[in-house]
C-alpha positions in Angstrom: 0.0 0.0 0.0 1.9 3.1 1.3 5.4 3.5 2.3 4.4 3.8 5.9 2.7 0.4 5.8 5.9 -1.1 4.4 7.8 0.0 7.5 6.3 -3.0 9.3 8.6 -5.0 7.0 11.6 -2.9 8.1 15.0 -4.6 8.3 15.3 -3.3 11.9 14.4 -6.2 14.1 11.9 -5.7 16.9 13.6 -5.1 20.3 13.3 -8.8 21.3 14.5 -12.1 19.8 12.3 -13.4 16.9 10.0 -16.3 17.9 10.1 -15.5 21.6 7.6 -14.2 24.1 9.3 -11.1 25.4 9.3 -10.1 29.1 10.0 -6.3 29.3 10.9 -4.1 32.1 8.4 -1.2 32.2 9.5 2.5 32.1 8.7 3.9 35.6 9.5 7.5 36.3 11.9 7.9 39.2 12.6 4.2 39.4 13.9 2.6 36.2 17.1 4.7 36.0 20.3 3.4 34.5 21.5 1.9 37.8 18.4 -0.1 38.4 18.2 -1.2 34.7 21.8 -2.4 35.0 21.0 -4.4 38.1 18.0 -6.1 36.4 20.1 -6.9 33.3 22.8 -8.5 35.4 20.5 -10.5 37.6 17.4 -11.5 35.5 18.1 -10.2 32.0 14.8 -8.8 30.7 14.3 -9.3 27.0 13.8 -5.5 26.6 14.3 -2.5 28.8 12.9 1.1 28.6 14.3 4.4 29.7 12.3 6.5 32.1 10.3 8.9 29.9 12.3 11.5 28.1 10.5 14.8 28.3 10.4 16.7 25.0 10.7 20.5 25.3 8.1 22.0 23.0 9.9 25.4 22.7 11.6 25.5 19.4 14.3 27.9 20.5 15.6 25.4 23.1 17.0 21.9 22.9 14.2 19.5 22.7 16.0 16.8 24.8 18.0 17.7 28.0 21.7 16.9 28.0 21.2 14.4 30.8 18.6 12.5 28.9 20.8 12.4 25.8 23.4 10.4 27.7 20.7 7.7 28.0 20.4 7.2 24.2 21.6 3.8 23.0 20.4 0.9 20.9 21.0 -1.5 23.8 22.4 -1.8 27.3 24.8 -4.8 27.9 23.3 -6.5 24.9 19.7 -6.0 25.9 17.6 -3.8 23.5 16.9 -0.4 25.0 13.7 1.5 24.0 13.8 5.3 24.5 10.4 6.6 25.5 9.4 10.1 24.5 6.7 12.1 26.2 5.6 15.5 24.9 3.2 17.2 22.6 3.3 18.7 19.1 4.4 16.9 16.0 7.3 19.3 15.3 8.9 19.0 18.7 8.5 15.3 18.9 9.9 14.6 15.5 12.8 16.9 16.2 13.4 15.1 19.5 13.2 11.7 17.7 15.8 12.7 15.2 18.1 14.0 18.0 17.7 10.8 20.0 18.6 8.7 16.9 21.6 10.8 16.2 22.7 10.2 19.8 22.4 6.4 19.3 18.8 5.4 19.9 17.3 2.8 17.6 14.0 1.9 19.3 11.7 4.8 20.1 8.4 4.7 21.9 5.7 7.4 22.3 4.1 7.7 25.8 0.3 7.9 25.6 -0.2 6.3 29.0 1.1 8.3 31.9 -2.0 9.5 33.8 -0.1 12.5 35.2 1.3 13.8 31.9 0.8 17.6 31.5 3.4 20.1 30.4 3.0 23.9 30.8 1.6 24.4 27.3 -0.2 21.2 26.5 -1.4 17.7 27.3 1.1 14.9 27.2 1.1 11.2 28.1 -2.4 9.7 28.7 -3.8 13.3 28.6 -3.2 13.2 24.8 -6.1 10.7 24.5 -8.4 13.6 25.1 -7.3 15.0 21.7 -7.4 12.1 19.2 -6.9 14.5 16.3 -3.5 15.5 17.6 -2.6 11.8 18.0 -3.5 11.3 14.3 -1.1 14.1 13.4 1.8 13.0 15.7 1.9 9.3 15.1 2.4 9.4 11.3 4.9 12.3 11.7 7.0 10.3 14.1 6.8 7.2 12.0 8.1 9.2 9.0 11.4 10.1 10.8 12.0 7.0 13.0 14.3 4.8 11.0 14.4 2.0 13.6 11.4 0.6 15.4 8.5 2.8 16.6 6.0 1.7 19.2 3.3 3.3 21.3 2.6 2.7 25.0 -1.0 3.7 25.9 -3.9 3.4 28.3 -7.1 1.8 27.1 -8.6 5.3 26.8 -9.0 8.6 28.6 -12.3 7.8 30.2 -13.6 5.1 27.8 -11.9 1.7 28.1 -12.7 0.9 24.5 -11.1 4.1 23.0 -8.0 2.1 22.1 -10.0 0.2 19.5 -10.8 3.3 17.5 -7.1 4.1 17.3 -5.9 0.8 16.0 -6.5 1.7 12.3 -4.3 4.7 12.8 -1.5 2.7 14.4 -1.7 0.1 11.7 -1.8 2.5 8.7 1.0 4.6 10.1 3.3 1.6 10.4 3.7 1.4 14.2 5.7 -1.7 15.0 4.1 -2.8 18.3 1.8 -1.6 21.1 2.1 -1.7 24.8 -1.3 -1.6 26.4 -2.2 -0.9 30.0 -5.9 -1.6 30.2 -7.0 1.1 32.7 -8.3 4.5 31.7 -6.4 7.7 32.4 -9.0 8.9 34.8 -8.6 5.6 36.8 -4.9 6.4 37.4 -3.9 3.2 39.3 -7.2 2.5 41.0 -9.2 -0.6 40.5 -7.9 -3.5 38.5 -6.4 -3.6 35.0 -9.1 -5.1 32.7 -7.3 -7.6 30.5 -10.5 -8.5 28.7 -9.7 -5.2 26.9 -6.2 -6.5 26.2 -7.7 -9.7 24.7 -10.1 -7.8 22.6 -7.4 -5.5 21.4 -5.2 -8.4 20.4 -8.2 -9.9 18.5 -8.8 -6.6 16.6 -5.2 -5.8 15.4 -2.4 -7.5 13.5 0.2 -5.5 15.5 2.0 -7.3 18.4 0.4 -6.2 21.6 2.5 -6.3 24.8 0.3 -6.7 27.9 1.0 -4.4 30.9 -0.7 -4.0 34.3 -1.2 -5.9 37.6 1.2 -8.7 36.8 2.4 -9.5 40.3 3.1 -13.3 40.1 4.2 -16.0 37.6 0.6 -17.3 37.7 -0.8 -13.8 36.8 1.6 -13.5 33.8 1.0 -17.0 32.5 -2.7 -16.7 32.8 -2.6 -13.3 31.0 -0.6 -14.7 28.1 -2.9 -17.7 27.8 -6.2 -15.8 28.0 -5.3 -12.7 26.0 -3.0 -14.0 23.2 -0.6 -11.1 23.9 2.7 -11.2 22.2 4.6 -10.6 25.5 4.4 -9.0 28.9 5.7 -5.7 30.3 6.5 -6.0 34.1 6.3 -2.8 36.2 5.5 -2.6 39.8 5.4 -6.4 40.2 9.0 -6.7 39.0 10.3 -3.7 41.0 8.9 -5.4 44.1 10.3 -8.8 43.1 12.9 -8.8 40.3 12.9 -12.6 40.3 9.5 -12.3 38.7 11.3 -12.5 35.3 12.9 -15.8 36.3 9.7 -17.1 37.9 7.8 -16.6 34.6 10.6 -18.5 32.8 10.5 -21.3 35.2 14.0 -20.6 36.4 13.1 -19.6 40.0 10.3 -20.9 42.4 6.9 -19.6 41.3 5.6 -19.1 44.8 8.5 -18.6 47.3 7.9 -18.7 51.1 8.2 -15.7 53.4 11.8 -16.5 54.6 13.0 -16.9 51.0 11.3 -13.7 50.0 13.0 -11.8 52.9 16.4 -13.2 51.9 15.8 -12.2 48.2 14.7 -8.7 49.3 17.8 -8.2 51.3 20.1 -9.3 48.5 18.2 -7.1 46.0 18.2 -4.0 48.1 21.8 -4.4 49.2 23.0 -4.6 45.6 20.8 -1.7 44.5 22.1 0.3 47.4 25.7 -0.3 46.2 24.8 0.9 42.7 22.8 3.9 44.0 25.8 5.1 46.0 27.8 5.3 42.8 24.9 6.8 40.7 23.4 9.4 43.1 25.0 12.1 45.3 24.9 12.0 49.1 23.3 9.7 51.6 19.9 11.6 51.6 19.4 11.2 47.9 20.5 7.6 47.9 18.1 6.8 50.8 15.2 8.6 49.2 15.7 6.9 45.9 15.9 3.4 47.3 12.8 4.0 49.4 11.0 4.7 46.2 11.1 0.9 45.5 8.8 0.3 48.5 5.9 2.0 46.9 5.6 -1.1 44.7 5.6 -3.6 47.5 2.3 -5.0 48.9 3.4 -8.6 49.8 1.9 -9.3 53.3 4.9 -11.6 54.0 7.2 -8.6 53.7 5.0 -6.0 55.5 7.0 -6.0 58.7 10.6 -5.6 57.3 9.4 -3.1 54.7 7.8 -1.0 57.4 11.0 -1.0 59.4 13.1 0.0 56.3 10.6 2.8 55.4 11.1 4.3 58.9 14.9 4.5 58.7 15.9 8.1 58.7 19.6 7.6 57.9 21.4 5.4 55.4 23.3 3.8 58.2 20.1 2.8 60.0 18.7 1.5 56.8 21.8 -0.6 56.2 21.6 -2.1 59.7 18.0 -3.1 59.3 18.8 -4.6 55.9 21.6 -6.6 57.4 19.2 -8.2 59.8 16.8 -9.4 57.2 18.8 -12.4 56.0 20.4 -13.5 59.3 
């Protein structure tokens, strides 16, 4: 048909191995920084990792991507494909940012249409863009026209209508989007209620694009059931994986699917101890390190870990935090 349709036959491979069911580490602002991604790659090797979202400055007279974000641009990290996620508004700014990212080394680019808190000074971003489908219809083809590698979209099911995603599928297909990542809540839901993966299954049924399922995958049983019932091409693990990095191995059958409380406490201590070591090198000062590592606890709701997590949250110094941590696996 058109040149954009032919992009689905691009020579650039998708950011996972052909013939596999990819397990991706989700982009989570304030959490999935370079240090945490490196830890996950070393310990559990996700099939794909994403940057935190890269904010695109809409002001033409300024650089569209901050210098710090440009240092994140790469095709892969330690051999694992890296997807650079852009969040912003305006076709001109986003396309310029995509070109800048590619010039700096990015190969896989993703547009964020999912963040429920996405608003910049002069316009809607993230999931807020779903209020203005006309703008999405302008932005997606424009981005596809300048992205020479893979181009994907991560989105909510809709702004306030969980079936809105279905009306956007023809746009994504016609523009030549390579794959979708779907979180089946609406933007107005934020993170309340449950992700409705019946929407995921219906989306998979309605499109020829690979759909990666995201949302409320907290255990190996959750992920395996979701793959089986939805037909999704793969899974994106967010809060569940930050709380339990071994979720990647559990889904692959390489770690116990349902570990006991003592085993979980030992795993938690090992995970946090190594993350702490990396954060000391990545961030400046004990206060910043402590605040960053405490961000991990927002993802944890395992009753078996409630008591040790509560103690760790209360630590007011890095030394106190370390002492509590050392007691977890004794």
